[in-house]
C-alpha positions as CSV (number, residue, x, y, z in Angstrom):
1,M,-13.2,-28.8,-4.9
2,G,-10.6,-26.6,-3.2
3,T,-11.2,-22.9,-2.4
4,P,-9.5,-20.6,-4.9
5,N,-6.7,-18.4,-3.7
6,T,-7.7,-14.8,-2.9
7,T,-5.4,-11.9,-2.9
8,T,-6.5,-9.3,-0.3
9,L,-5.5,-5.9,0.9
10,D,-6.6,-4.3,4.2
11,V,-7.3,-0.6,3.9
12,A,-7.9,2.1,6.5
13,L,-9.1,5.6,5.9
14,V,-8.7,8.1,8.7
15,Q,-11.6,10.6,8.6
16,Y,-11.1,13.2,11.3
17,D,-11.2,17.0,12.2
18,I,-7.7,18.3,11.6
19,E,-6.3,20.7,14.2
20,W,-5.4,23.9,12.4
21,E,-1.6,24.1,11.7
22,K,-0.7,21.8,14.7
23,K,1.4,19.0,13.3
24,P,2.4,17.1,16.5
25,A,-1.2,17.1,17.7
26,N,-2.5,15.8,14.4
27,H,0.2,13.1,14.3
28,A,-0.7,11.9,17.8
29,R,-4.4,11.8,17.0
30,I,-3.9,9.9,13.8
31,E,-1.7,7.3,15.5
32,E,-4.1,7.0,18.5
33,K,-7.1,6.4,16.1
34,L,-5.3,3.8,14.1
35,L,-4.2,1.8,17.2
36,A,-7.7,2.1,18.7
37,A,-9.1,0.7,15.4
38,K,-6.6,-2.2,15.5
39,V,-5.5,-1.7,12.0
40,P,-3.4,-4.8,11.1
41,S,0.1,-4.8,9.8
42,G,0.2,-4.9,6.0
43,S,-2.6,-2.4,5.7
44,L,-2.7,0.6,3.4
45,V,-3.6,3.7,5.5
46,L,-4.9,7.0,4.0
47,I,-4.7,10.4,5.7
48,P,-6.6,13.4,4.2
49,E,-5.2,16.2,2.1
50,L,-2.8,18.4,4.2
51,G,-3.8,16.1,7.0
52,D,-1.1,17.3,9.3
53,T,-2.1,21.0,9.2
54,G,-5.4,21.6,7.4
55,F,-5.9,23.5,4.2
56,S,-3.5,26.3,5.0
57,F,-1.7,28.7,2.7
58,D,0.7,29.9,5.4
59,L,3.8,28.2,3.9
60,D,6.2,29.6,6.5
61,T,4.3,27.9,9.3
62,I,3.4,24.6,7.7
63,C,6.6,23.8,5.6
64,N,9.5,24.9,7.8
65,D,9.4,22.0,10.3
66,G,12.5,20.0,9.6
67,G,10.6,17.3,7.9
68,Q,8.4,16.3,10.9
69,T,5.6,14.8,9.0
70,L,7.7,12.5,6.8
71,S,9.8,11.4,9.7
72,W,6.7,10.6,11.6
73,A,5.2,8.6,8.7
74,R,8.4,6.6,8.2
75,R,8.3,5.7,11.9
76,M,4.7,4.7,11.6
77,A,5.4,2.5,8.6
78,E,8.4,0.8,10.2
79,T,6.8,0.3,13.6
80,H,3.4,-0.9,12.5
81,G,4.1,-2.4,9.1
82,W,1.6,0.0,7.4
83,T,1.9,1.7,4.0
84,L,0.8,5.3,4.4
85,Q,-0.5,7.8,1.9
86,I,-0.1,11.0,3.9
87,G,-1.2,14.5,2.8
88,H,1.3,17.4,3.6
89,A,2.9,20.5,2.0
90,E,6.4,21.1,1.0
91,Q,8.2,24.3,0.0
92,A,10.1,24.7,-3.3
93,P,13.4,26.7,-3.4
94,D,11.5,29.7,-4.9
95,G,9.4,29.8,-1.7
96,R,6.1,28.6,-3.3
97,G,4.4,25.5,-2.0
98,R,3.5,22.1,-3.3
99,N,0.4,20.2,-2.1
100,C,1.7,16.6,-1.7
101,A,0.6,13.0,-1.2
102,T,3.5,10.9,-0.1
103,V,3.4,7.1,-0.1
104,V,5.7,5.6,2.6
105,C,6.2,1.9,2.6
106,P,7.4,-0.4,5.5
107,D,10.4,-1.5,3.4
108,G,11.7,2.1,3.2
109,R,10.5,3.0,-0.3
110,M,8.9,6.5,-0.5
111,G,7.5,8.6,-3.3
112,T,5.7,11.9,-3.5
113,Y,2.9,13.0,-5.8
114,Q,2.4,16.7,-6.2
115,K,-1.2,17.8,-6.8
116,M,-1.7,18.6,-10.5
117,H,-4.9,20.5,-10.4
118,L,-5.1,23.5,-8.1
119,I,-8.4,25.1,-7.3
120,S,-8.3,28.7,-8.3
121,L,-11.8,29.3,-6.8
122,L,-10.1,29.0,-3.3
123,G,-6.9,30.8,-4.3
124,E,-4.8,27.6,-4.0
125,D,-2.8,28.6,-7.2
126,R,-1.6,31.8,-5.5
127,S,0.5,29.9,-3.0
128,Y,1.1,26.5,-4.6
129,D,2.6,25.2,-7.8
130,P,1.1,22.3,-9.7
131,G,2.9,19.0,-10.0
132,H,3.8,17.4,-13.4
133,H,4.1,13.6,-12.8
134,I,1.9,10.6,-11.9
135,L,3.2,8.4,-9.0
136,L,2.7,4.7,-9.1
137,A,3.5,2.7,-6.0
138,D,3.8,-1.1,-6.3
139,L,2.3,-2.7,-3.2
140,Q,2.0,-6.5,-2.6
141,N,0.4,-9.1,-4.8
142,G,0.2,-7.1,-8.0
143,I,-1.5,-4.0,-6.5
144,T,-0.4,-0.7,-7.9
145,L,-1.5,2.5,-6.1
146,S,-1.9,5.9,-7.8
147,P,-2.4,8.7,-5.3
148,C,-4.5,11.8,-6.2
149,I,-5.6,14.9,-4.3
150,C,-9.0,16.4,-4.0
151,Y,-9.6,18.7,-7.0
152,D,-7.8,16.2,-9.2
153,L,-11.0,14.1,-8.9
154,R,-12.8,16.4,-11.4
155,F,-10.3,15.5,-14.2
156,P,-10.8,12.0,-15.4
157,E,-7.9,12.0,-17.9
158,L,-5.4,11.8,-14.9
159,F,-7.0,8.6,-13.7
160,R,-7.3,7.1,-17.2
161,I,-3.6,7.7,-17.9
162,S,-2.6,6.2,-14.5
163,E,-4.8,3.2,-15.2
164,H,-3.1,2.7,-18.6
165,Q,0.3,2.8,-16.8
166,G,-0.8,0.0,-14.5
167,A,-2.7,1.5,-11.6
168,N,-5.5,-0.7,-10.3
169,L,-6.1,1.2,-7.0
170,F,-6.6,5.0,-6.6
171,G,-6.1,6.8,-3.3
172,V,-7.9,10.1,-3.3
173,I,-7.3,12.3,-0.3
174,A,-9.2,15.5,0.2
175,C,-10.3,18.6,2.1
176,W,-13.7,18.5,0.2
177,P,-16.3,21.1,1.3
178,I,-19.6,19.9,2.6
179,E,-21.5,22.1,0.2
180,R,-20.2,20.0,-2.8
181,I,-20.1,16.6,-1.0
182,D,-22.7,15.0,-3.4
183,A,-20.3,15.6,-6.3
184,W,-17.4,14.1,-4.3
185,R,-19.3,10.8,-3.8
186,Q,-20.6,10.6,-7.4
187,L,-17.2,11.4,-9.0
188,L,-15.4,8.8,-6.9
189,I,-17.9,6.1,-8.0
190,S,-17.5,7.3,-11.6
191,R,-13.7,7.0,-11.4
192,A,-14.0,3.4,-10.1
193,I,-16.4,2.3,-12.9
194,E,-14.7,3.9,-15.8
195,N,-11.3,2.6,-14.9
196,Q,-12.4,-0.7,-13.4
197,S,-10.3,0.0,-10.4
198,W,-10.6,0.2,-6.6
199,V,-11.1,3.7,-5.4
200,L,-10.5,5.0,-1.8
201,G,-11.7,8.4,-1.0
202,C,-10.5,9.9,2.3
203,N,-12.0,13.2,3.3
204,R,-11.9,15.2,6.5
205,V,-14.7,16.4,8.7
206,G,-15.2,19.6,10.8
207,K,-14.2,23.1,9.9
208,D,-11.2,25.4,9.7
209,P,-11.1,29.3,9.6
210,N,-12.3,29.2,6.0
211,L,-14.5,26.2,5.2
212,S,-16.7,23.4,6.5
213,Y,-16.0,19.8,5.3
214,G,-18.2,16.9,4.5
215,G,-16.5,13.6,5.4
216,T,-18.2,10.8,3.4
217,S,-15.0,8.9,3.1
218,I,-15.7,5.8,0.9
219,I,-14.3,2.5,-0.4
220,I,-15.5,1.5,-3.9
221,S,-14.9,-1.7,-5.9
222,P,-14.0,-1.8,-9.6
223,E,-17.7,-2.6,-10.4
224,G,-18.7,0.7,-8.7
225,N,-20.1,-1.0,-5.5
226,V,-19.7,0.8,-2.2
227,L,-18.0,-1.5,0.3
228,A,-17.9,1.0,3.2
229,E,-18.9,4.6,3.7
230,A,-18.6,7.1,6.5
231,D,-21.1,9.9,7.3
232,Q,-20.6,13.6,6.9
233,T,-19.6,14.4,10.5
234,E,-18.1,11.4,12.4
235,E,-14.5,10.9,13.1
236,V,-13.8,7.3,12.1
237,V,-11.2,4.9,10.8
238,L,-13.1,3.4,7.8
239,K,-11.8,-0.1,7.1
240,A,-12.4,-2.8,4.5
241,T,-10.6,-5.8,3.1
242,L,-10.3,-5.6,-0.7
243,K,-10.5,-8.9,-2.6
244,I,-8.2,-7.9,-5.4
245,D,-8.8,-11.1,-7.4
246,S,-12.5,-10.2,-7.8
247,G,-11.5,-7.0,-9.5
248,T,-9.2,-8.9,-11.8
249,R,-11.9,-11.3,-12.7
250,F,-14.3,-8.5,-13.4
251,R,-11.8,-6.8,-15.8
252,D,-11.2,-10.2,-17.5
253,R,-15.0,-10.7,-18.1
254,F,-15.6,-7.1,-19.2
255,P,-12.4,-5.7,-20.7
256,F,-13.7,-2.2,-21.3
257,T,-10.5,-0.4,-20.5
258,S,-8.6,-2.3,-23.2
259,E,-10.6,-0.3,-25.8
260,K,-9.6,3.2,-24.6
261,R,-8.1,5.8,-27.0
262,L,-5.2,7.3,-25.1
263,D,-4.1,9.1,-28.3
264,L,-7.0,11.5,-27.6
265,L,-5.7,12.3,-24.1
266,G,-2.0,13.2,-24.3
267,S,0.4,11.9,-21.7
268,A,2.1,12.6,-18.4
269,D,5.4,11.7,-16.8
270,V,5.3,8.7,-14.5
271,V,7.4,8.0,-11.4
272,R,7.3,4.4,-10.0
273,I,8.4,3.2,-6.5
């Protein structure tokens, strides 16, 4: 009997201590870590929320850079054959900011998701505006990525609507504080189980002038199994190979998501790249 074909995706989550508002230094450290970890071409690479500057509200400092971060990400994708989900900020014409996750593909496709849920507890909504659309990025072999950012994780309807539109992989990037790190882990596992989807949670470590962060980057299967997990303090490139076919077979055996009631949830605009 022959061995069945298996569709796989290599993923790499960069968990590190972000240098405060220093884009070139962070770009260099990320690239150094990825090369040291020998991340193969074709991998999906996740960088934490605002991973080029840290969780700063100084928009004049972090936005007016001539597009440094996206130019760097495009070069990385083209040079190494990686698809990147990179956290960064952009500034709107009215001067307010948007907390973004941009997906950059080796073939030149690029799309940006703007964080929908802003955490008023930390004053994020005083500097940033919320986004209004879901982003779906079609990767290889029937894999569709939906990027999300930090506080979005507490709002399951965003994930459910994305899954209904075809997402089977969620990339959640964050600056999640250490004091609430248990919730981070449990919510990520819940999003995987209830949507029968792969979930990648990429958080930072260390501290900035305002908060301390709890790492615990994690890779979770559609069944809710933890495939790889980092601790709360180490800088690491967390890697795994996702066997996408196993997730498909699990959905076919237990088609829970087909019985959802989206009429109870509302809708959202969708952008696909």
